[in-house]
TIDREN-173950 format. One record per atom (N, C-alpha, C): z, y, x; residue in three letters. Coordinates in steps of 0.05 Angstrom, whole numbers, padded with zeros to 5 digits, always signed. Atoms other than C-alpha are relative to their C-alpha. Layout:
! residues N
ZYXAla
...
//
This chain:
! residues 143
+00018-00004+00023Met
+02252+01695+01829Met
-00010-00027-00009Met
+00009+00025+00012Ser
+02238+01636+01784Ser
-00030+00000-00005Ser
+00029+00001+00006Ser
+02167+01611+01777Ser
-00005+00000-00030Ser
+00004-00002+00029Asp
+02179+01610+01702Asp
-00009+00028-00008Asp
+00008-00027+00006Ala
+02169+01685+01704Ala
-00030+00003+00001Ala
+00029-00001-00004Phe
+02096+01672+01723Phe
-00015-00017-00021Phe
+00012+00018+00019Thr
+02083+01622+01667Thr
-00007+00016-00026Thr
+00007-00013+00025Pro
+02044+01648+01606Pro
+00017-00009-00023Pro
-00015+00006+00024Gly
+02083+01652+01542Gly
+00030-00001+00003Gly
-00029+00000-00004Thr
+02152+01654+01573Thr
+00010+00029-00006Thr
-00011-00026+00006Pro
+02199+01712+01555Pro
-00003+00020+00023Pro
+00002-00021-00020Glu
+02194+01778+01592Glu
+00027+00001+00015Glu
-00024-00002-00016Val
+02243+01783+01650Val
-00004+00021+00021Val
+00001-00020-00021Glu
+02260+01837+01701Glu
-00003-00015+00027Glu
+00004+00012-00027Leu
+02234+01819+01771Leu
+00011+00017+00022Leu
-00010-00018-00021Asp
+02254+01881+01811Asp
+00004+00027-00012Asp
-00006-00028+00008Arg
+02283+01951+01803Arg
+00003+00017+00025Arg
-00002-00019-00022Arg
+02275+02010+01850Arg
+00009+00027-00011Arg
-00011-00026+00010Thr
+02314+02075+01843Thr
-00011+00023+00017Thr
+00008-00024-00014Gly
+02293+02146+01862Gly
-00029-00001+00010Gly
+00028+00002-00007Met
+02218+02133+01863Met
-00017+00023-00013Met
+00018-00020+00012Pro
+02165+02187+01853Pro
-00022-00015-00016Pro
+00021+00011+00017Val
+02115+02172+01797Val
-00019+00022-00008Val
+00021-00019+00007Tyr
+02049+02208+01787Tyr
-00018-00013-00020Tyr
+00017+00013+00020Ile
+02014+02190+01722Ile
-00021+00021-00007Ile
+00023-00018+00005Glu
+01945+02220+01714Glu
+00001+00011-00029Glu
-00001-00013+00026Gly
+01945+02270+01656Gly
+00027+00006-00010Gly
-00028-00005+00009Glu
+02021+02274+01652Glu
+00015+00013+00023Glu
-00017-00013-00020Lys
+02077+02308+01689Lys
+00010-00020+00020Lys
-00011+00016-00022Asn
+02099+02280+01756Asn
+00030+00000-00003Asn
-00029+00002+00003Asp
+02171+02257+01759Asp
+00012-00019+00021Asp
-00015+00018-00017Met
+02224+02221+01800Met
+00018-00017-00019Met
-00017+00017+00017Gly
+02262+02162+01771Gly
+00002-00028+00010Gly
-00004+00028-00006Asp
+02276+02089+01769Asp
-00023-00017-00012Asp
+00022+00017+00008Leu
+02220+02038+01765Leu
+00010-00029-00002Leu
-00007+00028+00004Thr
+02228+01967+01738Thr
-00025-00016-00003Thr
+00022+00018+00003Leu
+02177+01912+01747Leu
+00009-00024-00016Leu
-00005+00024+00015Thr
+02178+01858+01694Thr
-00025-00017+00003Thr
+00023+00017-00002Asn
+02130+01800+01687Asn
-00023+00009-00019Asn
+00021-00010+00018Asp
+02091+01840+01633Asp
-00006+00029+00003Asp
+00004-00029-00002Arg
+02098+01914+01651Arg
+00016+00013+00021Arg
-00016-00017-00017Ile
+02125+01970+01694Ile
+00013+00021-00018Ile
-00015-00019+00016Leu
+02179+02012+01662Leu
+00011+00022+00017Leu
-00009-00024-00015Phe
+02204+02081+01682Phe
+00023+00014-00015Phe
-00022-00017+00011Val
+02269+02120+01671Val
+00001+00025+00018Val
-00001-00025-00016Ser
+02268+02193+01693Ser
+00027+00006+00011Ser
-00026-00009-00012Asn
+02322+02220+01739Asn
+00004+00029-00006Asn
-00002-00029+00007Lys
+02315+02288+01706Lys
+00029+00009-00003Lys
-00028-00008+00005Phe
+02389+02289+01689Phe
+00018-00012+00022Phe
-00016+00012-00021Gly
+02412+02260+01756Gly
+00020+00020+00012Gly
-00021-00017-00012Pro
+02468+02288+01801Pro
-00011+00027+00009Pro
+00008-00027-00007Ser
+02464+02363+01810Ser
+00017+00013+00021Ser
-00019-00012-00018Gly
+02523+02375+01856Gly
+00019+00019-00013Gly
-00016-00017+00016Asn
+02555+02415+01801Asn
+00015-00018-00020Asn
-00016+00018+00016Ile
+02613+02381+01764Ile
-00008+00001-00030Ile
+00008-00004+00028Ile
+02593+02410+01696Ile
-00027-00012-00005Ile
+00027+00011+00003Gly
+02520+02393+01707Gly
+00000-00030+00001Gly
-00002+00029-00003Asp
+02538+02323+01729Asp
+00011-00013-00026Asp
-00012+00011+00025Leu
+02581+02311+01666Leu
-00021+00001-00022Leu
+00020-00002+00021Ile
+02526+02337+01620Ile
-00023-00020+00006Ile
+00021+00019-00008Gly
+02474+02297+01659Gly
+00006-00029-00005Gly
-00008+00028+00005Ser
+02513+02232+01655Ser
+00001-00006-00029Ser
+00000+00005+00029Ala
+02522+02241+01580Ala
-00029-00003-00010Ala
+00028+00001+00009Leu
+02447+02254+01571Leu
-00014-00024+00011Leu
+00012+00023-00013Gln
+02428+02198+01619Gln
+00004-00025-00017Gln
-00006+00023+00017Gly
+02461+02148+01572Gly
-00019-00002-00023Gly
+00019+00000+00023Glu
+02411+02168+01518Glu
-00029-00005+00009Glu
+00027+00004-00009Gln
+02350+02160+01562Gln
-00008-00030-00003Gln
+00009+00027+00003Lys
+02308+02099+01549Lys
-00023-00005+00020Lys
+00022+00008-00017Lys
+02260+02061+01593Lys
-00025+00003-00016Lys
+00026+00000+00014His
+02188+02075+01575His
-00021-00013+00018His
+00021+00015-00013Glu
+02128+02034+01593Glu
-00020+00019+00012Glu
+00021-00016-00011Ile
+02080+02066+01642Ile
-00025-00017+00006Ile
+00022+00018-00006Val
+02037+02005+01657Val
+00005-00027-00014Val
+00000+00027+00010Arg
+02022+01942+01618Arg
-00016-00016+00020Arg
+00014+00014-00022Leu
+02003+01891+01671Leu
-00028-00010-00009Leu
+00028+00008+00007Pro
+01943+01863+01631Pro
-00020+00023+00000Pro
+00018-00023-00001Asp
+01915+01934+01632Asp
-00007+00009+00029Asp
+00006-00007-00027Leu
+01914+01937+01708Leu
-00028-00010+00009Leu
+00027+00007-00009Arg
+01845+01937+01740Arg
-00002+00001+00030Arg
+00002-00002-00029Ala
+01858+01955+01813Ala
+00026+00011+00012Ala
-00023-00010-00016Gly
+01910+01970+01866Gly
-00009+00006+00028Gly
+00008-00008-00027Arg
+01902+02006+01932Arg
+00020+00020+00011Arg
-00015-00021-00013Thr
+01935+02052+01982Thr
-00017+00026-00002Thr
+00014-00025+00001Gln
+01916+02124+01968Gln
+00008+00015+00025Gln
-00005-00014-00025Ser
+01910+02156+02037Ser
+00000+00030-00005Ser
-00002-00029+00002Arg
+01932+02229+02041Arg
+00004+00011+00028Arg
+00000-00012-00026Arg
+01927+02277+02099Arg
+00027+00009+00010Arg
-00025-00013-00011Leu
+01991+02317+02107Leu
+00026-00011-00012Leu
-00024+00011+00013Val
+02038+02278+02062Val
-00003-00031+00000Val
+00002+00030-00001Pro
+02055+02203+02059Pro
-00019-00011-00021Pro
+00018+00014+00018Asp
+02006+02155+02027Asp
+00015-00010-00024Asp
-00012+00011+00025Leu
+02018+02128+01957Leu
-00013-00026-00007Leu
+00011+00024+00011Tyr
+02007+02062+01922Tyr
-00012+00007-00027Tyr
+00014-00009+00024Glu
+01955+02075+01868Glu
-00009-00025-00016Glu
+00009+00021+00019Leu
+01944+02030+01807Leu
-00019+00012-00019Leu
+00020-00010+00019Thr
+01882+02039+01764Thr
+00002-00017-00026Thr
-00002+00013+00026Leu
+01887+02023+01689Leu
-00028-00004-00012Leu
+00026+00006+00013Ala
+01832+01997+01643Ala
-00014+00025-00011Ala
+00012-00024+00011Asp
+01822+02067+01613Asp
-00009+00019+00022Asp
+00008-00016-00022Gly
+01808+02095+01683Gly
+00022+00018+00011Gly
-00022-00016-00010Arg
+01874+02132+01690Arg
+00013-00014+00024Arg
-00014+00011-00023Thr
+01914+02123+01753Thr
+00030+00006-00002Thr
-00028-00004-00003Val
+01988+02115+01766Val
+00006-00003+00029Val
-00006+00001-00029Arg
+02013+02131+01836Arg
+00030-00001+00003Arg
-00028+00003-00006Val
+02080+02109+01863Val
+00004+00000+00030Val
-00007+00000-00029His
+02116+02108+01930His
-00014-00023+00015His
+00015+00020-00016Arg
+02078+02071+01985Arg
+00016-00025+00005Arg
-00016+00024-00005Asn
+02137+02023+01996Asn
-00003-00021-00022Asn
+00003+00019+00022Leu
+02124+01992+01928Leu
-00024-00018+00004Leu
+00022+00018-00006Arg
+02059+01965+01954Arg
+00010-00024+00016Arg
-00012+00022-00016Lys
+02098+01924+02005Lys
+00017-00018-00017Lys
-00019+00015+00017Lys
+02149+01903+01953Lys
-00013-00015-00023Lys
+00010+00010+00025Trp
+02107+01892+01891Trp
-00028-00011+00000Trp
+00029+00006+00002Asp
+02033+01883+01908Asp
-00005-00030-00004Asp
+00005+00029+00002Ala
+02034+01807+01919Ala
+00010-00011-00027Ala
-00011+00009+00026Thr
+02078+01797+01857Thr
-00018+00008-00023Thr
+00018-00010+00021Ile
+02033+01840+01813Ile
-00026-00016-00001Ile
+00024+00016-00001Arg
+01971+01803+01836Arg
+00004-00028-00010Arg
-00006+00027+00009Arg
+02004+01736+01824Arg
+00004-00001-00030Arg
-00004-00002+00029Leu
+02027+01757+01754Leu
-00026+00003-00014Leu
+00026-00004+00013Leu
+01957+01781+01737Leu
-00016-00026-00001Leu
+00016+00024+00000Ser
+01925+01716+01757Ser
+00014-00023-00015Ser
-00013+00023+00012Glu
+01977+01665+01735Glu
+00009+00004-00028Glu
-00011-00005+00027Arg
+02011+01696+01675Arg
-00020+00012-00019Arg
+00017-00014+00018His
+01957+01741+01648His
-00030-00009+00001His
+00027+00012-00001Gly
+01895+01700+01667Gly
-00022+00017+00011Gly
+00020-00017-00012Ala
+01859+01755+01704Ala
-00011-00012+00026Ala
+00011+00008-00026Thr
+01813+01742+01763Thr
+00004+00023+00019Thr
-00007-00021-00019Val
+01840+01781+01822Val
-00016-00006+00026Val
+00016+00003-00025Thr
+01794+01793+01882Thr
+00008+00021+00020Thr
-00006-00019-00022Glu
+01807+01826+01949Glu
-00025+00018+00002Glu
+00022-00020-00004Asp
+01766+01889+01960Asp
+00008+00017+00024Asp
-00009-00014-00024Gly
+01779+01908+02032Gly
+00030+00000+00001Gly
-00029-00003-00001Asp
+01850+01935+02036Asp
+00011+00003-00028Asp
-00008-00004+00028Ala
+01853+01938+01960Ala
-00006-00026-00016Ala
+00007+00022+00017Trp
+01845+01890+01901Trp
-00011+00010-00027Trp
+00010-00006+00026Arg
+01809+01888+01835Arg
+00006-00024-00019Arg
-00007+00020+00020Ala
+01826+01850+01771Ala
-00020+00001-00023Ala
+00017+00002+00024Glu
+01778+01826+01717Glu
+00017-00015-00021Glu
-00017+00013+00021Pro
+01814+01809+01651Pro
-00012-00027-00008Pro
+00008+00026+00010Ala
+01811+01739+01622Ala
-00018+00005-00024Ala
+00018-00003+00023Arg
+01755+01730+01572Arg
+00008-00017-00023Arg
//
């Protein structure tokens, strides 16, 4: 990963992509799909039309998959916090809080993979002040 990706004003570039990840967006339907981290946002493509085990279904799904577009679920400058959401009977999630108070929850492994990169992008590229808050972090936008 080039340090140019962290420099303000440089073009948007893809930093990492993870397939088959659960995404829970507050106020919207939960879904499984592919997540892409860029230096400006997190993008999502639903796996709604993924392999079904049925040859006809797979052919239809692959045709429809070609028409799916990535959509933005998080603009990094809108992030205000990140933490592990502990849950009792099911695995923990990585929870991101947006400026409007909504939360986006993704697979816990993304915390290990993306947390340090997101915090670095927020501070270096987007000018936010990122502070540790126990096992979590908070970001104050640049003024």
